[in-house]
Each structure stands twice: as C-alpha cells, then as structure tokens.
C-alpha positions as CSV (number, residue, x, y, z in Angstrom):
1,X,-12.2,-20.8,-5.3
2,X,-10.9,-21.6,-1.8
3,X,-7.9,-23.3,-3.3
4,X,-7.1,-20.2,-5.4
5,X,-7.4,-18.1,-2.3
6,X,-5.2,-20.5,-0.4
7,X,-2.5,-20.3,-3.1
8,X,-2.7,-16.5,-3.1
9,X,-2.3,-16.3,0.6
10,X,0.7,-18.7,0.4
11,X,2.3,-16.5,-2.3
12,X,1.8,-13.5,-0.2
13,X,3.6,-15.2,2.7
14,X,6.5,-16.0,0.4
15,X,6.5,-12.4,-0.9
16,X,6.6,-11.2,2.8
17,X,9.5,-13.6,3.4
18,X,7.5,-15.7,5.9
19,X,8.5,-18.7,3.7
20,X,12.1,-19.2,2.6
21,X,13.0,-20.1,-0.9
22,X,14.4,-23.4,0.4
23,X,11.0,-24.4,1.9
24,X,8.7,-23.2,-0.9
25,X,6.0,-25.4,-2.4
26,X,6.0,-24.5,-6.1
27,X,2.6,-26.0,-6.7
28,X,1.1,-23.4,-4.4
29,X,3.1,-20.5,-5.8
30,X,2.2,-21.0,-9.5
31,X,-1.0,-23.0,-10.2
32,X,-0.6,-24.3,-13.7
33,X,-3.4,-26.8,-14.2
34,X,-6.4,-25.7,-16.1
35,X,-9.1,-27.5,-14.2
36,X,-9.8,-24.7,-11.6
37,X,-10.1,-22.1,-14.4
38,X,-12.6,-24.4,-16.3
39,X,-14.7,-24.8,-13.1
40,X,-14.7,-21.0,-12.6
41,X,-15.7,-20.4,-16.3
42,X,-18.5,-23.0,-16.0
43,X,-19.8,-21.3,-12.9
44,X,-19.8,-17.9,-14.6
45,X,-21.7,-19.3,-17.5
46,X,-24.3,-20.8,-15.3
47,X,-24.6,-17.6,-13.3
48,X,-25.1,-15.6,-16.5
49,X,-27.7,-18.1,-17.8
50,X,-29.7,-18.0,-14.6
51,X,-29.4,-14.1,-14.3
52,X,-29.2,-12.7,-17.8
53,X,-29.8,-9.1,-16.6
54,X,-26.9,-7.2,-15.2
55,X,-26.4,-7.6,-11.4
56,X,-26.1,-4.5,-9.3
57,X,-22.6,-3.8,-8.2
58,X,-21.5,-1.9,-5.1
59,X,-17.8,-1.1,-4.9
60,X,-16.1,-2.5,-1.8
61,X,-13.1,-0.3,-0.9
62,X,-11.8,-2.9,1.5
63,X,-10.8,-5.2,-1.5
64,X,-7.2,-4.7,-2.6
65,X,-7.1,-4.1,-6.4
C-alpha cells in the first residue's frame, strides 16, 4: 500500500509540474505490474474471512474523493 501511495504522490507532483517531462520516472507514474493488486485482493479476502459481518464505516471528509 505504501508503494501505491508513493506512486500517487509522485504522479501528483508531476501533475503539479514539480517534475518535468524530461525527468519523469514512468514506472512510478503508471504501475502496470499485477503483483500489488494481487496482494491487496488477498488482504481483502483475509479481512472478509476474519470479519464476515459488515464493518462500521464513518465517513472522513478529509479524504479527497
């Protein structure tokens, strides 16, 4: 999850023109490997198995959506 966040922050810096197109690291802009998504799906499956009932959710207005 931290790597996905790192890539998102990197992309945001590029979007805000803090990183030029000449200096861009394409591997951080567009993550194309499947392994992180497989790990996330496995974690979600384990969470659901350990907590089959719905988890209470409280909306956080500080999160950008």
